[in-house]
KOLGU-4560 file (N, C-alpha, C; in nm, 3 decimals, padded with zeros to 5 digits):
<recs>
<n_xx: 17.993 n_yy: -14.418 n_zz: 04.810 ca_xx: 17.943 ca_yy: -14.316 ca_zz: 04.720 c_xx: 18.034 c_yy: -14.308 c_zz: 04.598 mol: A seq: 1 type: MET>
<n_xx: 17.974 n_yy: -14.291 n_zz: 04.483 ca_xx: 18.047 ca_yy: -14.277 ca_zz: 04.359 c_xx: 18.088 c_yy: -14.131 c_zz: 04.342 mol: A seq: 2 type: ASN>
<n_xx: 18.217 n_yy: -14.105 n_zz: 04.353 ca_xx: 18.268 ca_yy: -13.968 ca_zz: 04.346 c_xx: 18.244 c_yy: -13.907 c_zz: 04.208 mol: A seq: 3 type: VAL>
<n_xx: 18.235 n_yy: -13.991 n_zz: 04.104 ca_xx: 18.211 ca_yy: -13.940 ca_zz: 03.969 c_xx: 18.079 c_yy: -13.862 c_zz: 03.963 mol: A seq: 4 type: ALA>
<n_xx: 17.980 n_yy: -13.904 n_zz: 04.043 ca_xx: 17.852 ca_yy: -13.832 ca_zz: 04.046 c_xx: 17.873 c_yy: -13.692 c_zz: 04.101 mol: A seq: 5 type: ILE>
<n_xx: 17.953 n_yy: -13.679 n_zz: 04.207 ca_xx: 17.980 ca_yy: -13.547 ca_zz: 04.264 c_xx: 18.058 c_yy: -13.459 c_zz: 04.167 mol: A seq: 6 type: LEU>
<n_xx: 18.155 n_yy: -13.516 n_zz: 04.099 ca_xx: 18.236 ca_yy: -13.440 ca_zz: 04.003 c_xx: 18.148 c_yy: -13.393 c_zz: 03.887 mol: A seq: 7 type: VAL>
<n_xx: 18.064 n_yy: -13.483 n_zz: 03.836 ca_xx: 17.974 ca_yy: -13.445 ca_zz: 03.727 c_xx: 17.880 c_yy: -13.333 c_zz: 03.769 mol: A seq: 8 type: ASP>
<n_xx: 17.826 n_yy: -13.341 n_zz: 03.889 ca_xx: 17.734 ca_yy: -13.238 ca_zz: 03.937 c_xx: 17.806 c_yy: -13.105 c_zz: 03.958 mol: A seq: 9 type: GLU>
<n_xx: 17.927 n_yy: -13.109 n_zz: 04.010 ca_xx: 18.004 ca_yy: -12.986 ca_zz: 04.027 c_xx: 18.030 c_yy: -12.919 c_zz: 03.892 mol: A seq: 10 type: ALA>
<n_xx: 18.069 n_yy: -12.998 n_zz: 03.793 ca_xx: 18.093 ca_yy: -12.944 ca_zz: 03.659 c_xx: 17.963 c_yy: -12.889 c_zz: 03.599 mol: A seq: 11 type: ALA>
<n_xx: 17.853 n_yy: -12.957 n_zz: 03.623 ca_xx: 17.723 ca_yy: -12.910 ca_zz: 03.572 c_xx: 17.685 c_yy: -12.777 c_zz: 03.635 mol: A seq: 12 type: ARG>
<n_xx: 17.706 n_yy: -12.765 n_zz: 03.765 ca_xx: 17.672 ca_yy: -12.641 ca_zz: 03.836 c_xx: 17.759 c_yy: -12.524 c_zz: 03.786 mol: A seq: 13 type: GLN>
<n_xx: 17.885 n_yy: -12.550 n_zz: 03.761 ca_xx: 17.973 ca_yy: -12.446 ca_zz: 03.708 c_xx: 17.926 c_yy: -12.404 c_zz: 03.569 mol: A seq: 14 type: VAL>
<n_xx: 17.895 n_yy: -12.501 n_zz: 03.485 ca_xx: 17.849 ca_yy: -12.471 ca_zz: 03.348 c_xx: 17.718 c_yy: -12.394 c_zz: 03.348 mol: A seq: 15 type: ALA>
<n_xx: 17.627 n_yy: -12.427 n_zz: 03.440 ca_xx: 17.500 ca_yy: -12.353 ca_zz: 03.449 c_xx: 17.522 c_yy: -12.205 c_zz: 03.475 mol: A seq: 16 type: LEU>
<n_xx: 17.633 n_yy: -12.173 n_zz: 03.537 ca_xx: 17.666 ca_yy: -12.034 ca_zz: 03.570 c_xx: 17.763 c_yy: -11.974 c_zz: 03.469 mol: A seq: 17 type: ARG>
<n_xx: 17.770 n_yy: -12.040 n_zz: 03.352 ca_xx: 17.856 ca_yy: -11.996 ca_zz: 03.242 c_xx: 18.003 c_yy: -11.993 c_zz: 03.280 mol: A seq: 18 type: HIS>
<n_xx: 18.041 n_yy: -12.081 n_zz: 03.371 ca_xx: 18.180 ca_yy: -12.093 ca_zz: 03.411 c_xx: 18.244 c_yy: -12.215 c_zz: 03.348 mol: A seq: 19 type: GLY>
<n_xx: 18.370 n_yy: -12.230 n_zz: 03.377 ca_xx: 18.443 ca_yy: -12.345 ca_zz: 03.325 c_xx: 18.551 c_yy: -12.381 c_zz: 03.426 mol: A seq: 20 type: ARG>
<n_xx: 18.564 n_yy: -12.509 n_zz: 03.453 ca_xx: 18.669 ca_yy: -12.555 ca_zz: 03.543 c_xx: 18.798 c_yy: -12.562 c_zz: 03.463 mol: A seq: 21 type: ILE>
<n_xx: 18.899 n_yy: -12.488 n_zz: 03.509 ca_xx: 19.028 ca_yy: -12.490 ca_zz: 03.438 c_xx: 19.137 c_yy: -12.555 c_zz: 03.520 mol: A seq: 22 type: ILE>
<n_xx: 19.114 n_yy: -12.570 n_zz: 03.650 ca_xx: 19.209 ca_yy: -12.643 ca_zz: 03.733 c_xx: 19.141 c_yy: -12.681 c_zz: 03.864 mol: A seq: 23 type: ASN>
<n_xx: 19.201 n_yy: -12.776 n_zz: 03.934 ca_xx: 19.151 ca_yy: -12.822 ca_zz: 04.063 c_xx: 19.268 c_yy: -12.816 c_zz: 04.162 mol: A seq: 24 type: ILE>
<n_xx: 19.241 n_yy: -12.766 n_zz: 04.281 ca_xx: 19.339 ca_yy: -12.768 ca_zz: 04.389 c_xx: 19.263 c_yy: -12.810 c_zz: 04.515 mol: A seq: 25 type: ASP>
<n_xx: 19.299 n_yy: -12.923 n_zz: 04.571 ca_xx: 19.225 ca_yy: -12.974 ca_zz: 04.686 c_xx: 19.316 c_yy: -13.053 c_zz: 04.779 mol: A seq: 26 type: ALA>
<n_xx: 19.275 n_yy: -13.059 n_zz: 04.905 ca_xx: 19.342 ca_yy: -13.142 ca_zz: 05.005 c_xx: 19.246 c_yy: -13.253 c_zz: 05.047 mol: A seq: 27 type: SER>
<n_xx: 19.298 n_yy: -13.372 n_zz: 05.061 ca_xx: 19.222 ca_yy: -13.487 ca_zz: 05.108 c_xx: 19.272 c_yy: -13.521 c_zz: 05.247 mol: A seq: 28 type: LEU>
<n_xx: 19.178 n_yy: -13.540 n_zz: 05.341 ca_xx: 19.214 ca_yy: -13.564 ca_zz: 05.480 c_xx: 19.162 c_yy: -13.700 c_zz: 05.522 mol: A seq: 29 type: ILE>
<n_xx: 19.253 n_yy: -13.789 n_zz: 05.559 ca_xx: 19.214 ca_yy: -13.924 ca_zz: 05.601 c_xx: 19.323 c_yy: -13.981 c_zz: 05.691 mol: A seq: 30 type: ALA>
<n_xx: 19.281 n_yy: -14.045 n_zz: 05.799 ca_xx: 19.377 ca_yy: -14.115 ca_zz: 05.884 c_xx: 19.422 c_yy: -14.243 c_zz: 05.814 mol: A seq: 31 type: GLN>
<n_xx: 19.326 n_yy: -14.316 n_zz: 05.763 ca_xx: 19.349 ca_yy: -14.438 ca_zz: 05.686 c_xx: 19.244 c_yy: -14.444 c_zz: 05.578 mol: A seq: 32 type: GLN>
<n_xx: 19.267 n_yy: -14.493 n_zz: 05.462 ca_xx: 19.394 ca_yy: -14.547 ca_zz: 05.415 c_xx: 19.491 c_yy: -14.434 c_zz: 05.382 mol: A seq: 33 type: PRO>
<n_xx: 19.616 n_yy: -14.466 n_zz: 05.370 ca_xx: 19.716 ca_yy: -14.369 ca_zz: 05.327 c_xx: 19.687 c_yy: -14.337 c_zz: 05.180 mol: A seq: 34 type: LYS>
<n_xx: 19.667 n_yy: -14.210 n_zz: 05.151 ca_xx: 19.625 ca_yy: -14.170 ca_zz: 05.017 c_xx: 19.741 c_yy: -14.137 c_zz: 04.923 mol: A seq: 35 type: LEU>
<n_xx: 19.855 n_yy: -14.102 n_zz: 04.978 ca_xx: 19.968 ca_yy: -14.058 ca_zz: 04.895 c_xx: 20.000 c_yy: -14.154 c_zz: 04.780 mol: A seq: 36 type: ALA>
<n_xx: 19.998 n_yy: -14.286 n_zz: 04.802 ca_xx: 20.030 ca_yy: -14.376 ca_zz: 04.691 c_xx: 19.926 c_yy: -14.373 c_zz: 04.578 mol: A seq: 37 type: PRO>
<n_xx: 19.810 n_yy: -14.316 n_zz: 04.604 ca_xx: 19.701 ca_yy: -14.317 ca_zz: 04.506 c_xx: 19.678 c_yy: -14.181 c_zz: 04.440 mol: A seq: 38 type: HIS>
<n_xx: 19.754 n_yy: -14.080 n_zz: 04.480 ca_xx: 19.731 ca_yy: -13.944 ca_zz: 04.431 c_xx: 19.740 c_yy: -13.936 c_zz: 04.279 mol: A seq: 39 type: ILE>
<n_xx: 19.841 n_yy: -13.996 n_zz: 04.218 ca_xx: 19.855 ca_yy: -13.987 ca_zz: 04.072 c_xx: 19.734 c_yy: -14.048 c_zz: 04.000 mol: A seq: 40 type: ASP>
<n_xx: 19.687 n_yy: -14.162 n_zz: 04.048 ca_xx: 19.570 ca_yy: -14.225 ca_zz: 03.985 c_xx: 19.445 c_yy: -14.139 c_zz: 04.004 mol: A seq: 41 type: ALA>
<n_xx: 19.430 n_yy: -14.080 n_zz: 04.122 ca_xx: 19.315 ca_yy: -13.994 ca_zz: 04.147 c_xx: 19.320 c_yy: -13.870 c_zz: 04.058 mol: A seq: 42 type: MET>
<n_xx: 19.440 n_yy: -13.812 n_zz: 04.042 ca_xx: 19.455 ca_yy: -13.696 ca_zz: 03.954 c_xx: 19.418 c_yy: -13.733 c_zz: 03.810 mol: A seq: 43 type: LYS>
<n_xx: 19.463 n_yy: -13.848 n_zz: 03.765 ca_xx: 19.433 ca_yy: -13.893 ca_zz: 03.629 c_xx: 19.283 c_yy: -13.913 c_zz: 03.610 mol: A seq: 44 type: ALA>
<n_xx: 19.217 n_yy: -13.973 n_zz: 03.709 ca_xx: 19.072 ca_yy: -13.995 ca_zz: 03.700 c_xx: 18.995 c_yy: -13.863 c_zz: 03.698 mol: A seq: 45 type: ASN>
<n_xx: 19.034 n_yy: -13.768 n_zz: 03.784 ca_xx: 18.969 ca_yy: -13.637 ca_zz: 03.785 c_xx: 18.992 c_yy: -13.564 c_zz: 03.653 mol: A seq: 46 type: LEU>
<n_xx: 19.114 n_yy: -13.568 n_zz: 03.605 ca_xx: 19.146 ca_yy: -13.502 ca_zz: 03.478 c_xx: 19.062 c_yy: -13.560 c_zz: 03.365 mol: A seq: 47 type: ALA>
<n_xx: 19.052 n_yy: -13.691 n_zz: 03.361 ca_xx: 18.971 ca_yy: -13.757 ca_zz: 03.257 c_xx: 18.824 c_yy: -13.719 c_zz: 03.268 mol: A seq: 48 type: ASP>
<n_xx: 18.771 n_yy: -13.718 n_zz: 03.389 ca_xx: 18.629 ca_yy: -13.686 ca_zz: 03.409 c_xx: 18.596 c_yy: -13.542 c_zz: 03.371 mol: A seq: 49 type: ALA>
<n_xx: 18.693 n_yy: -13.451 n_zz: 03.389 ca_xx: 18.668 ca_yy: -13.310 ca_zz: 03.364 c_xx: 18.727 c_yy: -13.261 c_zz: 03.233 mol: A seq: 50 type: LEU>
<n_xx: 18.795 n_yy: -13.349 n_zz: 03.161 ca_xx: 18.856 ca_yy: -13.309 ca_zz: 03.035 c_xx: 18.972 c_yy: -13.213 c_zz: 03.053 mol: A seq: 51 type: GLY>
<n_xx: 19.047 n_yy: -13.231 n_zz: 03.160 ca_xx: 19.162 ca_yy: -13.146 ca_zz: 03.190 c_xx: 19.291 c_yy: -13.226 c_zz: 03.178 mol: A seq: 52 type: LEU>
<n_xx: 19.402 n_yy: -13.155 n_zz: 03.159 ca_xx: 19.532 ca_yy: -13.220 ca_zz: 03.164 c_xx: 19.563 c_yy: -13.253 c_zz: 03.310 mol: A seq: 53 type: ALA>
<n_xx: 19.622 n_yy: -13.369 n_zz: 03.338 ca_xx: 19.653 ca_yy: -13.405 ca_zz: 03.477 c_xx: 19.736 c_yy: -13.301 c_zz: 03.551 mol: A seq: 54 type: PRO>
<n_xx: 19.820 n_yy: -13.226 n_zz: 03.479 ca_xx: 19.902 ca_yy: -13.125 ca_zz: 03.547 c_xx: 19.818 c_yy: -13.008 c_zz: 03.597 mol: A seq: 55 type: LYS>
<n_xx: 19.689 n_yy: -13.003 n_zz: 03.558 ca_xx: 19.600 ca_yy: -12.898 ca_zz: 03.607 c_xx: 19.523 c_yy: -12.942 c_zz: 03.732 mol: A seq: 56 type: ARG>
<n_xx: 19.558 n_yy: -13.058 n_zz: 03.783 ca_xx: 19.495 ca_yy: -13.111 ca_zz: 03.904 c_xx: 19.598 c_yy: -13.114 c_zz: 04.015 mol: A seq: 57 type: ILE>
<n_xx: 19.570 n_yy: -13.044 n_zz: 04.124 ca_xx: 19.657 ca_yy: -13.046 ca_zz: 04.240 c_xx: 19.586 c_yy: -13.111 c_zz: 04.357 mol: A seq: 58 type: GLY>
<n_xx: 19.638 n_yy: -13.225 n_zz: 04.400 ca_xx: 19.581 ca_yy: -13.296 ca_zz: 04.515 c_xx: 19.691 c_yy: -13.317 c_zz: 04.619 mol: A seq: 59 type: LEU>
<n_xx: 19.655 n_yy: -13.293 n_zz: 04.743 ca_xx: 19.746 ca_yy: -13.318 ca_zz: 04.855 c_xx: 19.673 c_yy: -13.408 c_zz: 04.955 mol: A seq: 60 type: LYS>
<n_xx: 19.748 n_yy: -13.488 n_zz: 05.026 ca_xx: 19.689 ca_yy: -13.577 ca_zz: 05.126 c_xx: 19.752 c_yy: -13.548 c_zz: 05.261 mol: A seq: 61 type: ALA>
<n_xx: 19.668 n_yy: -13.553 n_zz: 05.365 ca_xx: 19.716 ca_yy: -13.533 ca_zz: 05.501 c_xx: 19.630 c_yy: -13.616 c_zz: 05.595 mol: A seq: 62 type: THR>
<n_xx: 19.671 n_yy: -13.622 n_zz: 05.720 ca_xx: 19.590 ca_yy: -13.689 ca_zz: 05.823 c_xx: 19.529 c_yy: -13.582 c_zz: 05.912 mol: A seq: 63 type: THR>
<n_xx: 19.447 n_yy: -13.626 n_zz: 06.005 ca_xx: 19.386 ca_yy: -13.535 ca_zz: 06.101 c_xx: 19.446 c_yy: -13.554 c_zz: 06.240 mol: A seq: 64 type: ASN>
<n_xx: 19.566 n_yy: -13.612 n_zz: 06.243 ca_xx: 19.639 ca_yy: -13.631 ca_zz: 06.368 c_xx: 19.556 c_yy: -13.702 c_zz: 06.475 mol: A seq: 65 type: GLU>
<n_xx: 19.478 n_yy: -13.800 n_zz: 06.431 ca_xx: 19.395 ca_yy: -13.884 ca_zz: 06.517 c_xx: 19.289 c_yy: -13.806 c_zz: 06.594 mol: A seq: 66 type: GLN>
<n_xx: 19.248 n_yy: -13.690 n_zz: 06.540 ca_xx: 19.144 ca_yy: -13.610 ca_zz: 06.604 c_xx: 19.011 c_yy: -13.625 c_zz: 06.530 mol: A seq: 67 type: LEU>
<n_xx: 18.902 n_yy: -13.622 n_zz: 06.606 ca_xx: 18.768 ca_yy: -13.622 ca_zz: 06.548 c_xx: 18.734 c_yy: -13.751 c_zz: 06.476 mol: A seq: 68 type: GLY>
<n_xx: 18.623 n_yy: -13.745 n_zz: 06.398 ca_xx: 18.578 ca_yy: -13.866 ca_zz: 06.328 c_xx: 18.679 c_yy: -13.913 c_zz: 06.225 mol: A seq: 69 type: PHE>
<n_xx: 18.754 n_yy: -13.820 n_zz: 06.166 ca_xx: 18.856 ca_yy: -13.859 ca_zz: 06.069 c_xx: 18.969 c_yy: -13.933 c_zz: 06.140 mol: A seq: 70 type: ILE>
<n_xx: 19.014 n_yy: -13.878 n_zz: 06.251 ca_xx: 19.121 ca_yy: -13.941 ca_zz: 06.328 c_xx: 19.084 c_yy: -14.076 c_zz: 06.384 mol: A seq: 71 type: GLY>
<n_xx: 18.953 n_yy: -14.096 n_zz: 06.410 ca_xx: 18.905 ca_yy: -14.227 ca_zz: 06.457 c_xx: 18.880 c_yy: -14.323 c_zz: 06.342 mol: A seq: 72 type: ARG>
<n_xx: 18.916 n_yy: -14.280 n_zz: 06.220 ca_xx: 18.901 ca_yy: -14.361 ca_zz: 06.099 c_xx: 18.755 c_yy: -14.392 c_zz: 06.069 mol: A seq: 73 type: GLU>
<n_xx: 18.665 n_yy: -14.297 n_zz: 06.101 ca_xx: 18.522 ca_yy: -14.314 ca_zz: 06.073 c_xx: 18.481 c_yy: -14.244 c_zz: 05.944 mol: A seq: 74 type: GLU>
<n_xx: 18.573 n_yy: -14.175 n_zz: 05.879 ca_xx: 18.541 ca_yy: -14.105 ca_zz: 05.755 c_xx: 18.662 c_yy: -14.031 c_zz: 05.702 mol: A seq: 75 type: GLY>
<n_xx: 18.644 n_yy: -13.969 n_zz: 05.588 ca_xx: 18.747 ca_yy: -13.886 ca_zz: 05.528 c_xx: 18.683 c_yy: -13.754 c_zz: 05.487 mol: A seq: 76 type: ILE>
<n_xx: 18.765 n_yy: -13.657 n_zz: 05.452 ca_xx: 18.713 ca_yy: -13.526 ca_zz: 05.411 c_xx: 18.796 c_yy: -13.473 c_zz: 05.295 mol: A seq: 77 type: ALA>
<n_xx: 18.736 n_yy: -13.387 n_zz: 05.220 ca_xx: 18.805 ca_yy: -13.317 ca_zz: 05.112 c_xx: 18.789 c_yy: -13.168 c_zz: 05.133 mol: A seq: 78 type: GLY>
<n_xx: 18.890 n_yy: -13.093 n_zz: 05.098 ca_xx: 18.888 ca_yy: -12.949 ca_zz: 05.118 c_xx: 18.932 c_yy: -12.882 c_zz: 04.988 mol: A seq: 79 type: LYS>
<n_xx: 18.836 n_yy: -12.831 n_zz: 04.910 ca_xx: 18.876 ca_yy: -12.762 ca_zz: 04.786 c_xx: 18.936 c_yy: -12.625 c_zz: 04.817 mol: A seq: 80 type: PRO>
<n_xx: 19.025 n_yy: -12.583 n_zz: 04.734 ca_xx: 19.085 ca_yy: -12.451 ca_zz: 04.747 c_xx: 19.037 c_yy: -12.367 c_zz: 04.629 mol: A seq: 81 type: MET>
<n_xx: 18.927 n_yy: -12.294 n_zz: 04.647 ca_xx: 18.873 ca_yy: -12.218 ca_zz: 04.533 c_xx: 18.961 c_yy: -12.100 c_zz: 04.499 mol: A seq: 82 type: PRO>
<n_xx: 18.950 n_yy: -12.053 n_zz: 04.373 ca_xx: 19.027 ca_yy: -11.934 ca_zz: 04.337 c_xx: 18.976 c_yy: -11.814 c_zz: 04.415 mol: A seq: 83 type: PRO>
<n_xx: 19.057 n_yy: -11.711 n_zz: 04.422 ca_xx: 19.020 ca_yy: -11.592 ca_zz: 04.496 c_xx: 18.902 c_yy: -11.517 c_zz: 04.438 mol: A seq: 84 type: GLY>
<n_xx: 18.879 n_yy: -11.530 n_zz: 04.308 ca_xx: 18.767 ca_yy: -11.461 ca_zz: 04.244 c_xx: 18.733 c_yy: -11.532 c_zz: 04.115 mol: A seq: 85 type: LYS>
<n_xx: 18.615 n_yy: -11.504 n_zz: 04.065 ca_xx: 18.575 ca_yy: -11.559 ca_zz: 03.936 c_xx: 18.651 c_yy: -11.483 c_zz: 03.827 mol: A seq: 86 type: ALA>
<n_xx: 18.698 n_yy: -11.556 n_zz: 03.728 ca_xx: 18.772 ca_yy: -11.493 ca_zz: 03.619 c_xx: 18.676 c_yy: -11.446 c_zz: 03.510 mol: A seq: 87 type: LEU>
<n_xx: 18.708 n_yy: -11.335 n_zz: 03.449 ca_xx: 18.632 ca_yy: -11.287 ca_zz: 03.334 c_xx: 18.672 c_yy: -11.369 c_zz: 03.212 mol: A seq: 88 type: THR>
<n_xx: 18.590 n_yy: -11.370 n_zz: 03.107 ca_xx: 18.631 ca_yy: -11.442 ca_zz: 02.984 c_xx: 18.766 c_yy: -11.394 c_zz: 02.930 mol: A seq: 89 type: PRO>
<n_xx: 18.792 n_yy: -11.266 n_zz: 02.942 ca_xx: 18.920 ca_yy: -11.212 ca_zz: 02.894 c_xx: 19.036 c_yy: -11.265 c_zz: 02.978 mol: A seq: 90 type: GLU>
<n_xx: 19.017 n_yy: -11.273 n_zz: 03.110 ca_xx: 19.122 ca_yy: -11.326 ca_zz: 03.198 c_xx: 19.146 c_yy: -11.473 c_zz: 03.170 mol: A seq: 91 type: GLU>
<n_xx: 19.040 n_yy: -11.547 n_zz: 03.142 ca_xx: 19.054 ca_yy: -11.689 ca_zz: 03.109 c_xx: 19.135 c_yy: -11.705 c_zz: 02.982 mol: A seq: 92 type: ILE>
<n_xx: 19.107 n_yy: -11.621 n_zz: 02.882 ca_xx: 19.181 ca_yy: -11.627 ca_zz: 02.755 c_xx: 19.329 c_yy: -11.600 c_zz: 02.778 mol: A seq: 93 type: GLN>
<n_xx: 19.360 n_yy: -11.499 n_zz: 02.856 ca_xx: 19.500 ca_yy: -11.466 ca_zz: 02.886 c_xx: 19.566 c_yy: -11.584 c_zz: 02.958 mol: A seq: 94 type: VAL>
<n_xx: 19.498 n_yy: -11.640 n_zz: 03.057 ca_xx: 19.552 ca_yy: -11.753 ca_zz: 03.133 c_xx: 19.574 c_yy: -11.874 c_zz: 03.042 mol: A seq: 95 type: LEU>
<n_xx: 19.477 n_yy: -11.904 n_zz: 02.957 ca_xx: 19.491 ca_yy: -12.019 ca_zz: 02.867 c_xx: 19.607 c_yy: -11.999 c_zz: 02.769 mol: A seq: 96 type: GLU>
<n_xx: 19.623 n_yy: -11.877 n_zz: 02.720 ca_xx: 19.734 ca_yy: -11.849 ca_zz: 02.628 c_xx: 19.866 c_yy: -11.870 c_zz: 02.700 mol: A seq: 97 type: THR>
<n_xx: 19.876 n_yy: -11.821 n_zz: 02.823 ca_xx: 19.997 ca_yy: -11.837 ca_zz: 02.901 c_xx: 20.025 c_yy: -11.985 c_zz: 02.927 mol: A seq: 98 type: TRP>
<n_xx: 19.921 n_yy: -12.061 n_zz: 02.967 ca_xx: 19.939 ca_yy: -12.203 ca_zz: 02.996 c_xx: 19.980 c_yy: -12.279 c_zz: 02.871 mol: A seq: 99 type: ILE>
<n_xx: 19.919 n_yy: -12.248 n_zz: 02.757 ca_xx: 19.955 ca_yy: -12.319 ca_zz: 02.634 c_xx: 20.100 c_yy: -12.293 c_zz: 02.597 mol: A seq: 100 type: SER>
<n_xx: 20.153 n_yy: -12.179 n_zz: 02.636 ca_xx: 20.294 ca_yy: -12.149 ca_zz: 02.612 c_xx: 20.388 c_yy: -12.232 c_zz: 02.697 mol: A seq: 101 type: GLY>
<n_xx: 20.337 n_yy: -12.293 n_zz: 02.804 ca_xx: 20.419 ca_yy: -12.375 ca_zz: 02.894 c_xx: 20.439 c_yy: -12.516 c_zz: 02.839 mol: A seq: 102 type: LEU>
<n_xx: 20.358 n_yy: -12.555 n_zz: 02.744 ca_xx: 20.362 ca_yy: -12.693 ca_zz: 02.693 c_xx: 20.487 c_yy: -12.722 c_zz: 02.615 mol: A seq: 103 type: LYS>
</recs>
């Protein structure tokens, strides 16, 4: 499966609801292949696809301790960590101002 299709659709769904993706935080779960060596490239690809700075992408990799279909190396899973609530436009502006000050 082409992950770019999923990313594009997620961004489209957010935009339809007048939202905007400002950062990504997710865990990737796979027994094999080992994902840690590829995290930086995956972050760069996600950042490019979403028009974000790579430092706004947080990806972690773990295994499933040989349990279930993931542990049997029959698949992988992703687990997004959504924000606690939707931000208002004013909150987004404050956050963006704060982030721009970090540069």
